[in-house]
C-alpha positions in Angstrom: 60.0 69.3 -179.1 56.7 68.1 -180.9 59.2 67.5 -183.8 61.4 65.3 -181.2 58.0 63.2 -179.7 56.9 62.9 -183.5 60.5 61.6 -185.1 60.5 59.5 -181.9 56.9 57.8 -182.2 57.4 57.5 -185.9 60.5 55.7 -185.7 61.1 54.5 -182.0 58.9 50.8 -183.1 61.5 50.1 -186.6 64.5 50.6 -184.7 63.5 48.2 -181.8 61.9 45.7 -184.6 66.0 45.9 -186.0 67.8 45.5 -182.7 66.0 42.5 -181.9 66.6 41.2 -185.2 70.0 41.5 -185.3 70.2 40.3 -181.1 68.3 37.1 -183.0 70.4 36.6 -186.7 74.2 38.0 -185.3 74.1 37.2 -181.6 71.6 34.5 -180.8 72.3 32.1 -183.6 75.1 31.7 -185.9 74.9 34.6 -189.2 77.4 32.3 -191.3 74.5 29.4 -190.4 72.1 31.2 -191.0 72.9 32.4 -194.8 74.1 29.0 -195.1 71.0 27.1 -194.0 68.4 30.2 -196.6 71.5 29.1 -200.1 70.7 25.2 -198.8 66.7 25.6 -199.0 65.2 23.2 -201.4 64.8 24.7 -204.6 60.8 23.3 -204.9 59.8 24.1 -201.2 60.9 27.8 -202.0 58.9 28.3 -205.0 55.9 26.4 -203.2 56.5 29.3 -200.5 56.9 31.5 -203.5 53.0 30.7 -204.5 51.3 30.2 -201.7 52.7 33.6 -200.9 51.1 34.5 -204.3 47.6 32.8 -203.1 47.3 34.4 -200.5 47.7 37.9 -201.4 44.8 37.1 -204.0 42.6 35.5 -201.8 42.7 38.5 -199.4 41.9 40.5 -202.4 39.1 38.8 -203.3 37.5 38.0 -200.0 37.6 42.5 -199.7 36.1 42.4 -203.6 33.4 40.0 -202.0 32.4 42.4 -199.2 32.7 45.9 -201.7 30.0 44.1 -203.7 27.7 43.2 -201.2 27.4 46.8 -200.9 26.4 47.1 -204.3 29.9 48.5 -206.1 31.6 46.4 -208.8 35.4 46.3 -208.0 37.6 44.0 -210.6 39.9 42.0 -208.1 43.2 43.0 -210.5 42.1 46.8 -208.7 41.9 45.3 -204.9 44.8 42.9 -205.5 47.0 45.8 -206.1 45.3 48.3 -203.5 46.4 45.0 -201.1 49.8 44.9 -202.4 50.3 48.9 -201.5 48.4 48.2 -198.4 50.5 45.7 -197.1 53.4 47.6 -198.4 53.4 50.7 -195.8 52.5 48.3 -192.9 55.1 46.1 -193.2 58.0 48.3 -195.8 57.2 51.8 -194.9 57.7 53.1 -191.2 55.2 56.0 -189.6 53.6 57.4 -192.9 50.8 60.0 -192.2 48.3 56.7 -192.6 48.8 53.0 -192.6 48.2 50.7 -195.0 44.7 50.1 -193.6 43.8 53.3 -194.4 46.0 54.1 -197.3 43.7 50.6 -199.2 40.7 52.2 -197.9 41.3 55.3 -199.5 42.3 54.2 -203.1 39.0 51.8 -202.4 37.0 54.3 -202.0 37.9 56.0 -205.4 36.5 53.4 -206.9 33.4 52.9 -204.7 32.3 56.6 -204.6 32.1 56.2 -200.8 34.4 56.6 -198.2 32.3 55.2 -195.4 31.5 52.5 -197.4 35.2 52.2 -198.3 36.4 52.0 -195.2 33.4 49.6 -193.5 34.8 47.0 -196.4 38.4 47.1 -195.1 37.4 47.3 -191.6 35.3 44.1 -191.5 37.9 42.6 -194.2 40.5 42.7 -191.1 37.9 41.1 -188.5 37.0 38.2 -190.9 40.9 37.1 -191.7 41.3 37.7 -187.9 38.7 36.0 -186.2 39.4 33.0 -189.1 43.0 32.8 -188.3 41.9 31.8 -184.1 39.0 30.1 -185.3 41.4 27.8 -187.1 44.1 27.5 -184.5 42.1 26.2 -181.9 40.6 23.7 -184.6 43.9 22.3 -185.0 45.0 22.6 -181.4 42.3 20.7 -180.0 43.8 17.4 -180.0 46.8 18.8 -178.9 45.6 20.6 -175.8 46.6 18.0 -173.4 50.3 18.7 -174.1 51.7 20.9 -171.9 53.7 22.4 -174.2 50.7 24.1 -176.4 48.7 25.4 -173.1 51.1 28.5 -173.9 49.4 28.7 -177.1 46.8 28.0 -176.4 46.4 30.5 -174.0 47.7 32.7 -176.4 44.6 31.9 -179.1 42.0 32.2 -176.5 43.2 35.4 -175.3 43.6 37.5 -178.3 40.0 36.3 -179.7 38.5 36.9 -176.3 40.3 40.3 -176.1 38.5 40.9 -179.8 35.4 39.4 -178.7 34.7 41.9 -175.9 36.5 44.8 -177.9 33.5 43.9 -180.7 30.7 43.9 -178.0 32.0 47.2 -176.5 32.3 48.4 -180.1 28.7 46.9 -181.5 27.0 47.6 -178.6 23.6 50.2 -178.8 22.9 50.0 -175.5 27.0 50.9 -174.3 27.0 53.2 -176.4 24.0 55.0 -175.0 25.9 55.5 -171.5 28.6 57.1 -173.7 28.1 61.1 -173.9 27.6 62.5 -177.2 30.7 63.9 -178.8 32.9 61.8 -175.9 33.8 59.3 -179.2 36.0 61.8 -181.1 38.1 62.7 -178.0 39.3 59.5 -177.3 42.8 58.1 -179.1 41.7 56.3 -182.5 38.3 58.0 -182.7 38.5 57.5 -186.2 39.0 53.9 -185.8 36.3 53.4 -183.4 34.2 55.5 -185.4 34.9 53.3 -188.7 34.5 50.2 -186.7 30.9 51.2 -186.0 29.7 52.2 -188.9 31.2 48.9 -190.4 28.5 46.9 -188.2 26.0 49.8 -189.2 26.2 49.3 -193.1 27.0 45.2 -193.1 24.2 44.5 -190.4 21.7 43.6 -193.1 24.0 41.6 -195.2 24.6 38.3 -193.0 25.1 36.3 -195.8 27.8 38.3 -197.3 29.7 38.2 -193.8 29.3 34.4 -193.7 30.5 33.8 -197.3 33.7 36.1 -196.3 34.1 34.2 -193.6 34.5 31.6 -195.5 36.6 33.3 -197.9 39.2 33.4 -195.2 40.3 30.0 -195.1 42.1 30.3 -198.5 44.7 33.0 -198.0 45.0 31.5 -193.6 45.2 28.3 -195.3 47.9 29.6 -198.1 49.3 32.0 -195.5 49.6 28.6 -193.0 51.0 26.3 -195.8 53.6 29.2 -197.0 55.4 28.7 -193.7 55.3 24.8 -194.2 56.9 24.7 -197.0 60.0 27.6 -195.3 60.1 24.9 -192.8 60.5 22.0 -194.5 62.9 23.7 -197.4 65.1 24.1 -194.1 64.3 20.9 -192.6 62.5 22.2 -189.4 60.9 18.3 -189.2 57.5 19.7 -187.6 54.2 18.0 -188.5 52.1 20.0 -190.9 48.9 20.2 -187.6 51.6 21.7 -185.5 52.6 24.2 -187.7 49.1 25.2 -188.0 48.8 26.3 -184.8 52.4 28.0 -183.8 51.9 30.3 -187.2 48.9 32.1 -186.5 49.9 32.2 -182.7 53.1 34.0 -183.7 51.1 35.8 -185.9 49.1 37.0 -183.3 52.0 38.1 -181.2 53.4 40.2 -184.0 50.1 42.0 -184.3 50.3 43.8 -181.7 51.8 47.3 -181.7 55.4 46.9 -180.4 57.8 47.2 -183.0 57.0 48.0 -186.7 55.0 45.9 -188.9 55.7 42.4 -186.0 59.9 42.5 -187.5 61.9 41.2 -184.8 58.3 40.2 -182.3 57.3 37.7 -184.9 60.9 36.2 -185.0 61.7 36.2 -181.5 57.8 34.6 -180.4 58.5 32.5 -183.6 61.8 31.2 -181.8 60.2 30.8 -178.1 56.7 29.0 -179.8 59.4 26.6 -181.7 61.1 25.9 -179.8 58.8 24.7 -177.2 57.8 21.8 -180.1 61.7 20.7 -180.1 62.0 23.1 -183.5 65.8 24.7 -183.1 66.4 28.2 -182.6 67.6 28.7 -186.4 64.8 27.2 -187.7 62.3 28.6 -186.1 64.2 32.5 -186.7 64.2 31.5 -190.8 60.3 30.2 -191.0 59.4 33.3 -189.3 61.8 35.4 -191.2 61.5 34.0 -194.8 57.5 34.0 -194.3 58.1 37.9 -193.7 60.9 38.6 -196.7 58.0 36.8 -199.4 55.1 38.4 -198.0 57.4 41.4 -198.3 58.7 41.0 -202.0 55.0 40.5 -203.4 53.8 43.8 -201.8 56.9 45.5 -203.6 55.3 44.6 -207.1 52.9 47.1 -205.8 55.5 50.1 -205.7 55.3 50.4 -208.8 51.8 50.0 -209.8 51.0 52.8 -207.4 52.8 55.1 -209.4 49.8 55.7 -211.5 47.8 56.2 -208.2 47.3 59.3 -206.0 50.8 59.9 -203.8 50.9 59.1 -199.8 50.6 62.6 -199.0 47.1 63.7 -201.3 46.0 60.7 -199.9 47.2 62.0 -195.9 46.3 65.5 -197.0 42.7 63.8 -197.6 42.3 62.4 -194.5 43.2 65.8 -192.8 41.1 67.3 -194.4 37.8 65.9 -193.6 36.6 63.2 -191.6 37.8 59.9 -192.2 33.8 59.4 -192.1 30.9 60.4 -192.4 28.5 61.2 -190.4 25.6 58.0 -190.2 23.1 60.4 -191.5 24.6 60.7 -194.8 23.1 59.2 -198.2 26.0 57.0 -198.4 26.0 55.3 -194.9 22.2 55.6 -194.5 21.9 53.7 -197.8 24.3 50.4 -196.7 22.4 50.5 -193.3 19.0 50.0 -194.9 20.6 47.1 -197.8 
């Protein structure tokens, strides 16, 4: 029974995502028209999208490198870039592994830093910087369009996403709230390792506000390149949407696809794209290909991490490392204490 539940939990999100994609690609839209539209994309726009996707990955790696350097560790941009590709590969193409892409990236990074707590802290804060900059940029671009009825639902998603994330941060970082929780309770909660990792991240980076501001500013680069990639794809297939609206709708669909519904957001992101782009008059086929095209380009670049990962420890070894010891050491550990004081 446990094995059945294990495989159900492992592959059900993937099966759901594939089912939604098949429905959208083969039944909701005409598959022949979809294929013809893909073949007819302007080559120049396609190459631009491919390049912007690479820029997004490199800028994301640069942000993580900056956060690691704040903690006093020197790791090459190339190494962090490889870890970023591998992490994305596991998040978007390898379902149900023992550890997720972020955990794998943090474990690889811990080999370079020599500190597992600090590696997990950097990856956690890196993800937060990206999420908050995505919401901030979307809100800034939404303001001139806020009076339009078709944009109000997008505004609700952005505000709801930002509000929930802010509330979670307040709860997880507030010392007063943590004092109300009995000792040892957090270890019994679901995702206890993630909760402790987040708390440790705040402890480590508390005294590095300048570095955090720098990471937030750098976050504009990968987010802008990510949005630009979708603009290039949309223009290449003739979607006919202003770039200012992409800057709102792409983050909104990204937020929805980040919900833990399907594996890697496959299917869910495409359905959200059809709905929200459709509110702005974009055809279902174009909206589907904009989302699916961007996701496919990201997957294509991340596949480069597969041969590079052959020189790194195998995922099973990383999984045993997670199972064999806590993800984060106690706060009193030398590494955590030193970082907190810095």
